[in-house]
N, C-alpha and C positions, 0 to 999 in steps of 0.2 A: 495578629497575635505577636506579642513581644517574645523574642527568643531568650531562653535562659540556659546557659551551659552548666551541666552538672558539675559539682565540685569534687566528686569521688568516682571511683570505678564501680560503686555498688548502689548509686542513687539515681540511676537513669529513669526508672519508672516514677519515682517520687518527683524528680525534676519535670517530667512530662506532665504529671498531674498538677504540679505547681504552676506551670504555664497556662493550663486550662483554667485553674482557679483564678489566676491573675487576669486572664482574658474577661472573666465574668465579674471582675472587681471584688473578689473574695479574699485574696491574699497578695501581699507584695512579693516580688521576686527577690528573696534573700536566702542566704545559706541557712539561716536559722529556720525559716519556714520549710526549706528543702528537708532538713533533718527532722523537723517535727512530723512531716508527712511520712518520712521513712520510718521513724520510731513507732508510728501508729499502725504501720502496715507490714513491717519486716517479718520475715520468716526466719527466725534465729534457730540455729547458728549459721544458716546459709547466707543471710544478709539480703537476699532477694525480696522484693515486695510481693505480697499476695494480691491477686486480682480482686479477691473479695475484701481484703483489708483496704485496698484503694477505693473500692466502692463505698465502704463505710466512711472513709475520710471525705469523699465527695459529698455524701449525704449530710455529714456534719456541717458542710458549708452550703447547705440548701440547694444542692444540685440533685437531680433525679437520675442517677446512673442505672444502666441495665448491664448486667454481666452476661455476655453471650459466649457460650462455649459449645464446641461441636458435639460433645458428649455430655449428657446430663449427669453422668457419674464421674465427671472430671475430678481427678485428684492431682495433688502436687506431683510434677513429673520427676522421675528418677534420672532420666537420661541426660539432663543438662549439666549436672554438676558431678562429674566423675571423680574429682579430687576429694570429695567428702566421703566420710564413712557411712555405712548403712544406718548406724545409730543417729548420726546427724541428719540424714535424709528423713528418717522416721520422725524425728523431732520437728522438722519443718512441715511434714505432712500433718502432724498433730496440730500444729499452730494454724495451718491452712484450714483444717476442719473447724477450729474454733472461730475463725473469721467467717467461714461459710455459715455456721449456725447463728 
């Protein structure tokens, strides 16, 4: 697998998926593709990627991902982003539910 270094501090998950897609000859390792993946899976305004959104992107590139979470009632976590307001976290949770559905 060819290594691709993320170009921002908020696209680590998108960069990881980009490397996987590149490994299976689905996408080239470019900043443009890194951002396309991020845009399709971001939980705004938080900027982190949704695990469900990432699965959608992988499916769009003919991969068959499985999302495995320890709790079937998994929701977007509150604890990781303490600098955000409750309203911003609720908006990210809402976006996460949209990707899940």
